C-alpha positions in Angstrom: -1.5 7.1 -41.4 -1.4 4.5 -38.6 1.3 4.7 -36.0 3.6 1.6 -36.2 4.1 1.7 -32.4 7.8 1.1 -32.8 10.1 3.1 -30.5 13.1 4.7 -32.2 16.1 4.7 -29.9 18.5 7.4 -30.6 22.2 6.9 -30.0 23.8 9.0 -27.4 26.4 11.7 -28.3 29.1 9.5 -26.8 28.0 6.5 -28.9 28.0 8.6 -32.0 31.5 9.8 -31.6 33.1 6.7 -30.1 34.7 3.9 -32.0 34.0 0.2 -31.7 37.4 -0.1 -30.1 36.4 2.5 -27.5 33.2 0.7 -26.7 34.9 -2.7 -26.3 37.6 -1.1 -24.1 34.8 0.3 -21.8 33.5 -3.2 -21.2 36.9 -4.6 -20.2 37.7 -5.1 -16.5 40.2 -2.5 -15.3 42.5 -2.3 -12.4 41.5 0.5 -10.1 43.2 2.0 -7.0 40.6 1.9 -4.4 40.9 3.4 -0.8 41.4 0.7 1.8 38.5 2.0 3.9 36.1 1.3 1.0 37.0 -2.4 0.9 35.1 -4.6 3.3 35.7 -8.3 4.2 33.6 -11.1 2.5 30.6 -12.1 4.5 31.4 -15.3 6.7 35.0 -15.3 5.3 36.3 -18.7 6.6 40.0 -17.9 6.2 41.8 -16.3 9.1 43.9 -13.2 8.5 46.6 -13.1 11.2 49.4 -10.7 12.0 51.9 -13.5 12.0 55.4 -13.9 10.5 54.0 -14.6 7.1 52.0 -11.4 7.3 55.0 -9.4 8.3 56.9 -10.7 5.2 53.9 -9.8 3.0 53.8 -6.3 4.6 57.5 -5.8 4.0 57.0 -6.8 0.3 54.1 -4.4 0.0 56.1 -1.6 1.6 58.9 -2.1 -1.0 57.0 -3.0 -4.2 53.3 -2.4 -3.5 50.6 -5.0 -4.1 51.8 -6.9 -7.2 48.6 -9.0 -7.8 45.3 -7.0 -7.8 42.6 -8.0 -5.4 39.1 -8.9 -6.6 36.0 -7.1 -5.2 32.3 -6.6 -6.0 30.2 -3.5 -5.4 28.1 -3.4 -2.3 24.5 -2.2 -2.4 25.1 0.0 0.6 28.3 1.5 -0.9 31.9 0.5 -1.1 33.2 -2.9 -2.2 33.2 -6.4 -0.7 36.5 -8.1 -1.1 36.3 -11.5 -2.8 40.0 -12.2 -3.1 42.8 -10.3 -1.4 42.1 -10.1 2.3 45.7 -10.7 3.3 46.9 -8.2 0.8 44.4 -5.7 2.2 45.7 -6.2 5.7 49.3 -6.0 4.6 48.5 -2.7 2.8 47.1 -1.4 6.1 50.1 -2.4 8.1 52.4 -0.9 5.4 50.6 2.4 5.8 49.1 2.4 2.3 46.0 4.4 1.5 44.8 2.4 -1.6 45.4 -0.9 -3.3 44.9 -2.2 -6.8 41.5 -3.9 -7.3 39.6 -5.5 -10.1 35.9 -4.8 -9.6 33.5 -7.4 -10.9 29.7 -7.8 -10.9 29.3 -11.2 -9.2 26.3 -12.9 -7.6 26.7 -14.6 -4.2 27.5 -18.1 -5.5 30.1 -17.0 -8.1 31.7 -14.7 -5.5 31.8 -17.5 -2.9 33.5 -19.9 -5.4 36.1 -17.4 -6.4 36.8 -16.5 -2.7 37.3 -20.1 -1.8 39.4 -21.0 -4.8 41.7 -18.1 -4.3 42.6 -19.4 -0.9 42.4 -23.2 -1.1 45.8 -23.5 -2.8 47.6 -22.1 0.2 49.7 -24.9 1.8 49.2 -23.9 5.5 45.4 -24.1 5.8 44.0 -24.8 9.2 41.4 -27.7 9.4 38.7 -25.2 10.3 39.5 -23.1 7.3 39.4 -26.0 4.9 36.2 -27.3 6.5 34.2 -24.1 6.2 35.7 -23.4 2.7 34.6 -26.8 1.4 31.1 -26.3 2.9 30.6 -22.8 1.5 31.8 -23.8 -2.0 29.8 -27.1 -2.1 26.6 -25.2 -1.1 27.3 -22.6 -3.8 28.0 -25.3 -6.4 24.7 -27.1 -5.5 22.7 -23.9 -5.9 24.4 -23.3 -9.3 23.7 -26.9 -10.3 20.0 -26.5 -9.2 19.6 -23.9 -11.8 21.0 -26.3 -14.5 19.0 -29.4 -13.5 17.0 -29.5 -16.7 20.2 -29.5 -18.7 21.8 -32.2 -16.5 18.7 -34.3 -17.0 18.8 -34.1 -20.7 22.4 -35.1 -20.7 21.6 -38.1 -18.7 23.6 -37.6 -15.5 22.8 -40.4 -13.1 24.3 -38.9 -9.9 22.3 -36.7 -7.7 23.3 -33.1 -7.6 24.9 -33.2 -4.2 27.0 -36.2 -5.1 28.1 -34.7 -8.4 29.0 -31.4 -6.9 31.0 -33.0 -4.1 33.0 -35.1 -6.6 33.7 -32.0 -8.8 34.7 -30.0 -5.7 37.1 -32.8 -4.7 38.7 -33.0 -8.1 39.2 -29.2 -8.2 40.7 -29.2 -4.7 43.0 -32.1 -5.4 41.3 -34.1 -2.6 39.1 -37.2 -2.3 35.3 -36.9 -2.1 35.4 -38.8 1.2 37.9 -36.4 2.6 35.8 -33.4 1.5 32.8 -35.0 3.3 34.9 -35.6 6.5 36.2 -32.0 6.5 32.7 -30.6 6.1 31.6 -32.7 9.0 34.1 -30.8 11.3 31.8 -27.7 10.9 29.4 -29.5 13.3 32.0 -29.1 16.1 31.5 -26.3 18.7 34.0 -23.5 18.3 36.1 -24.6 21.3 36.6 -28.1 20.0 37.3 -26.9 16.5 40.0 -24.5 17.9 41.6 -27.5 19.6 41.7 -29.3 16.2 43.4 -26.2 14.7 45.9 -26.2 17.6 46.6 -29.9 17.0 45.4 -30.8 20.5 42.8 -33.1 18.9 43.7 -35.1 15.9 41.6 -35.0 12.7 40.2 -38.6 13.0 39.0 -38.3 16.6 37.6 -34.8 15.8 35.5 -36.3 12.9 34.0 -38.9 15.3 33.3 -36.2 17.9 31.4 -34.1 15.4 28.5 -36.6 15.6 27.9 -35.7 19.3 25.1 -33.3 20.0 26.1 -29.8 20.8 25.2 -30.1 24.5 27.2 -33.3 24.7 30.2 -31.5 23.2 30.0 -28.8 25.9 29.9 -31.5 28.5 32.9 -33.3 26.9 34.9 -30.1 27.2 34.3 -30.2 31.0 35.3 -33.9 31.2 38.5 -33.2 29.2 39.3 -30.3 31.5 38.6 -32.4 34.6 40.8 -35.3 33.4 43.4 -33.1 31.6 43.1 -35.3 28.6 42.0 -35.3 25.0 40.2 -38.2 23.3 42.1 -40.7 21.2 40.4 -42.2 18.1 39.1 -45.3 19.9 37.8 -43.1 22.8 36.1 -40.7 20.3 34.5 -43.7 18.6 33.1 -45.0 21.9 31.9 -41.6 22.8 30.0 -41.4 19.5 28.6 -44.9 20.0 27.3 -44.1 23.5 25.8 -40.9 22.1 24.0 -42.7 19.3 22.6 -45.2 21.8 21.4 -42.4 24.1 23.7 -43.5 26.9 26.3 -40.7 26.9 26.4 -38.9 30.2 29.0 -36.6 31.9 29.9 -39.6 34.1 30.5 -41.8 31.1 32.6 -39.1 29.5 34.8 -38.7 32.6 35.2 -42.5 32.9 36.4 -42.7 29.2 38.7 -39.7 29.5 40.3 -41.0 32.7 41.5 -44.1 30.9 45.2 -44.6 30.6 46.1 -44.4 26.9 48.0 -47.1 25.1 51.7 -46.4 25.1 52.9 -44.8 21.9 56.6 -45.9 22.3 56.4 -48.0 19.0 54.6 -45.2 17.1 56.5 -43.7 14.1 55.5 -40.2 13.3 56.3 -38.3 10.1 55.5 -34.6 9.8 53.8 -33.2 6.7 56.9 -31.1 6.0 59.2 -34.1 5.9 57.0 -35.8 3.4 56.0 -32.8 1.3 59.0 -33.2 -1.2 57.7 -36.6 -2.2 54.3 -35.5 -3.2 52.6 -32.9 -5.5 52.0 -29.5 -3.8 48.2 -30.1 -4.2 48.3 -33.1 -1.8 46.8 -32.5 1.6 48.4 -34.3 4.7 45.4 -36.6 4.8 45.8 -37.5 1.1 49.6 -38.1 1.6 48.7 -40.5 4.5 46.2 -42.4 2.4 48.7 -42.7 -0.4 51.4 -44.0 1.9 49.1 -46.6 3.4 48.1 -47.8 -0.1 51.8 -48.1 -1.1 52.6 -50.0 2.1 49.7 -52.4 1.4 50.9 -53.0 -2.1 54.5 -53.6 -0.9 53.2 -56.1 1.8 51.2 -58.0 -0.8 54.2 -58.2 -3.2 56.4 -59.4 -0.3 53.9 -62.1 0.6 53.8 -63.3 -3.0 57.6 -63.5 -3.1 57.7 -65.5 0.1 55.1 -68.0 -1.3 57.3 -68.8 -4.4 
């Protein structure tokens, strides 16, 4: 009699004596109490974990009630777990003297983990420009890689946009921002760390910083020296001229010092609104930049309506 060649797989003892309910339960994600020393930060985590007043409040809450929302982590090949979401809760647990914290462990690839990590932090109201810039960049790159694996499907469905553009639009929609703003924030990652720190510290405004990001790295280092020498930071018009000189190949330390030594236009007639003072008029998802753009559009509409009324 010929051997059929088929392998007969025998069920394990556990499978024989377990119910379908038991087997389904085994596949469900569970909250585990994991020692803090086994939890490691996400690679290139763009969000800063500071021991500031907000952290002290979180620490006090963890001391009283424990960590109420479990963190998310994935197993590391070398052992332990990589935190995907919950870095601030992890730090608060350390400061509160806890030994473990509740964690949901998931098997995630790099791109899925990156997207969850970014999404879990982007909703915070007090994000620094550098945090948003690198978060947008990391998520966009992950979305592009995921999209690359689906390009045949996209082609069959007839999408006309290229993958990068489609991913950027989707990221903007998910973040409650504009595609243009996403692009401008990502551009800030081209700044050297010292200049980007000055953006976070509000020593350099967002729009001038965007223009400065087009300078070559060596030119940015030279600009730091010119700013220190003249004890000044560039305005938008100065940053635009610095960018223009750079693109034409004419930007030198001498030109930088000459521009930075200029007397800035008086800001006596300038009206400034803080984000906090405007926040109550906008949805929580609106960024300061988006609030500004919305206000400008409303003012333009008001101006046009007023002109029409005067012409009647």
